[in-house]
C-alpha positions in Angstrom: 75.7 -104.7 165.1 77.7 -102.5 166.7 80.2 -101.5 163.9 77.1 -100.6 162.0 76.1 -98.0 164.4 79.3 -96.5 164.8 79.5 -96.0 161.0 75.8 -94.9 161.2 76.7 -92.5 164.1 79.6 -90.8 162.0 77.4 -90.7 158.7 75.0 -88.4 160.7 77.9 -86.3 162.6 79.4 -85.7 159.2 75.9 -84.7 157.7 75.3 -82.4 160.6 78.5 -81.0 160.3 78.2 -80.3 156.9 74.9 -79.0 157.4 76.3 -76.7 159.9 79.2 -75.3 157.8 76.6 -74.7 154.7 74.0 -72.8 157.1 76.8 -70.5 158.5 78.7 -69.4 155.2 75.2 -68.9 153.5 73.2 -65.1 153.9 70.1 -64.9 156.0 66.7 -63.3 154.3 67.3 -60.3 156.6 70.7 -60.1 155.1 69.2 -60.3 151.5 66.6 -57.9 152.0 68.7 -55.4 153.7 71.3 -56.0 150.5 68.3 -55.5 147.9 66.8 -52.2 149.3 70.4 -50.8 149.7 70.7 -51.3 145.9 67.8 -50.7 145.4 68.7 -46.7 146.9 71.9 -46.4 144.7 70.1 -47.2 141.7 67.2 -44.6 142.1 69.7 -42.0 143.2 72.0 -42.9 139.8 69.3 -42.9 137.7 67.8 -39.6 138.7 71.5 -38.1 138.8 71.9 -39.3 134.8 68.5 -38.2 134.0 69.5 -34.4 135.4 72.5 -34.9 133.6 70.2 -35.7 130.1 67.8 -33.1 130.6 70.3 -30.4 131.7 72.1 -31.7 128.0 69.0 -31.6 125.9 68.7 -27.9 127.2 72.2 -26.5 126.5 71.5 -28.2 122.8 68.4 -26.7 122.5 69.4 -23.3 123.7 72.8 -23.8 121.4 70.6 -24.3 118.3 68.3 -21.3 119.5 71.5 -18.9 119.4 73.1 -20.3 116.4 69.5 -19.8 114.3 69.6 -16.1 115.6 73.3 -15.4 114.9 72.9 -16.9 111.6 69.7 -15.0 110.7 71.4 -11.6 111.9 74.2 -12.6 110.1 72.4 -13.2 106.4 70.3 -9.8 107.2 73.4 -7.9 108.0 75.2 -9.2 104.9 72.5 -8.8 102.5 71.7 -5.1 103.8 76.2 -4.2 103.7 76.2 -5.6 100.1 73.0 -3.6 98.7 73.7 -1.8 95.3 71.9 1.5 93.6 69.6 -0.6 91.1 66.2 -0.3 90.9 63.8 -3.0 89.5 60.8 -3.7 87.7 57.4 -4.5 90.1 54.5 -7.0 89.1 53.0 -4.5 86.7 56.2 -2.5 85.4 56.5 0.2 88.0 60.1 1.4 88.9 60.6 0.2 92.4 63.7 1.8 94.5 66.8 0.3 95.1 66.0 0.1 98.5 62.4 0.0 100.3 62.0 0.2 103.6 59.6 0.4 106.3 59.6 -0.1 110.5 58.6 -3.5 109.6 60.3 -4.6 106.7 62.8 -4.3 104.5 63.4 -5.2 100.7 66.9 -4.5 98.5 68.8 -5.4 95.8 71.9 -6.9 96.8 75.6 -7.8 95.4 77.3 -11.2 95.1 74.6 -13.6 93.9 77.0 -16.3 93.5 77.2 -17.7 90.4 79.5 -20.6 90.4 78.3 -22.3 86.9 78.7 -19.3 85.2 74.8 -19.0 84.1 73.9 -16.4 81.8 72.4 -14.2 84.8 72.9 -11.0 86.8 74.8 -11.5 89.8 72.8 -9.3 91.5 69.6 -10.5 93.7 66.2 -8.8 95.1 65.7 -9.6 98.9 63.2 -9.1 101.8 62.5 -9.5 105.2 59.8 -9.4 107.1 57.8 -11.1 110.0 55.1 -13.4 109.0 52.9 -14.7 112.4 56.3 -13.8 114.7 59.0 -15.9 112.5 61.6 -13.7 111.0 61.4 -14.5 107.1 64.0 -13.7 104.1 62.3 -14.0 100.4 64.2 -13.6 97.3 63.2 -13.3 94.0 64.4 -15.4 91.1 65.2 -12.1 88.8 65.3 -8.7 89.3 62.3 -6.8 86.8 59.5 -9.4 88.0 57.0 -10.4 85.5 53.0 -10.3 86.8 53.2 -13.8 88.0 56.5 -13.5 90.1 56.3 -14.3 93.6 59.7 -14.7 95.9 60.9 -18.1 97.5 60.7 -17.5 101.4 62.9 -19.1 104.0 62.4 -18.7 108.0 65.3 -17.8 110.0 64.3 -17.6 113.3 61.0 -17.5 115.5 59.5 -16.1 118.7 59.8 -12.3 117.4 57.4 -10.2 118.8 58.9 -6.4 117.5 60.5 -5.8 114.7 61.6 -2.0 114.6 63.7 -0.6 111.5 65.3 3.0 110.8 67.0 4.4 108.1 69.7 7.2 108.5 70.3 9.5 105.6 73.6 10.4 103.8 72.8 13.6 103.3 71.4 15.1 106.4 72.2 13.0 109.0 68.6 12.3 110.1 67.0 8.6 111.0 63.6 7.6 109.5 61.3 5.3 109.8 60.8 4.7 106.0 63.0 4.6 103.0 63.4 6.6 100.7 62.1 9.5 102.4 59.2 11.5 101.2 59.4 13.7 97.9 62.5 11.9 96.8 62.8 11.2 93.1 66.0 9.2 93.1 65.4 5.6 93.2 68.8 4.7 93.6 69.3 6.7 96.8 70.8 4.4 99.8 70.4 5.0 103.6 74.2 5.7 105.2 73.2 3.2 107.9 70.1 1.1 109.0 69.1 0.5 112.5 67.5 -2.9 113.6 65.9 -3.6 116.7 64.4 -7.0 117.2 62.4 -8.3 120.8 62.3 -12.1 121.0 60.3 -13.6 123.5 63.1 -15.9 125.6 65.8 -13.5 125.3 64.9 -10.0 125.3 65.6 -7.0 122.8 68.7 -7.1 120.5 69.8 -4.0 118.8 72.3 -4.1 115.3 73.5 -1.4 113.2 74.8 -2.1 109.7 76.5 0.8 108.0 76.3 0.5 104.2 79.1 1.1 102.0 79.2 4.4 99.7 76.4 4.0 96.8 77.7 2.1 94.1 76.4 2.7 90.4 73.8 -0.4 89.3 75.7 -0.9 86.3 78.7 -2.1 88.6 76.6 -5.5 89.0 73.7 -5.7 86.1 72.3 -3.7 83.7 70.0 -0.7 84.7 66.4 -0.9 83.9 64.8 1.1 81.0 63.5 4.4 82.4 65.9 4.9 85.0 67.3 8.0 85.5 71.5 8.5 84.8 73.8 8.3 87.5 76.3 11.3 87.3 79.7 10.1 86.2 82.8 12.0 87.6 85.6 13.2 85.0 88.5 10.5 84.8 91.0 11.2 87.2 88.6 12.6 90.1 88.9 11.2 93.7 85.9 10.3 95.2 84.4 12.0 98.2 83.6 9.9 100.9 80.5 9.7 102.3 81.1 11.1 106.6 78.6 9.9 108.9 76.0 12.0 110.1 76.0 13.8 113.4 75.6 10.9 116.3 76.4 8.3 114.4 78.2 5.5 116.4 79.3 3.2 113.5 78.1 -0.4 113.8 77.8 -2.4 117.1 75.7 -5.1 119.0 74.1 -5.0 122.2 
C-alpha cells in the first residue's frame, strides 16, 4: 500500500509539473488580444498605403493617356496642315471648293501624302477637315476628292474637353492675320496661307497655342489631276529659279506655348 501511495504521489507531482511547464510556455488571452490589435493596426496602415499608391498610379496613367491623346491630335492637325497642297475640289453639288477653307472654329483642306501601300488606282491626295462637335475635336476625311451628292466624311474623335477652338490665317502676300480663308474677293481657289495659328482651350489644362507654317504653294498637278474649271497655274520658264515666300511682318515662325 505504501508503495502504491508513493507511486501515486510521483505521478501526481509529475502531472502538476507538466501542467506548470505548459502554463508557463503559453500566451495569455490578453497577450493574444494585444498581438491581434497590433497586427490589425499594421495591416490597416499597409492597406491604406497600398490603396494610395494604386490611386496615384491610376491618376498618373489617366494623365499620361490624356496628354498622349492631345499630343497625337495636335500632331495629326499639324501634319495635315504642313502637307497642304493647292488642289481645289468639287463639292456635293459640283461647285468648286478652294484648296483650303478656313473659319475661326473649323478648317478643311487638301493634303498630300495619302499613303497607298497597295498601289491602288487612286490619288495620293486626301481631303480632310477639323472642327468641334460637343466639345470634342474631330478629324473628318472624305473617301474621294471630288464628291458625289451623297458623299459624307468619316470622322475620328481626337480629344475631348475642348471649350474654345480658334484659328487664324496669315496671308502670304500681305502678312495680315485673318479669321477666315480664303480672303474675301479672292478669285483664286488655289491660294494658301503662309501660316496658321491654332489656339485650343481645354477645361482641365488651359490654353494651348501652336503656329504651323505652310510650305511654298505646290501646284495641284504635283499630287493628282486638276478638276475641270480650275484656272491653270502660271508655269515659269525652264531654268527660272523659284522665289521663296518670305514671312510677313511680325511673324516669328512655328512655336508652342
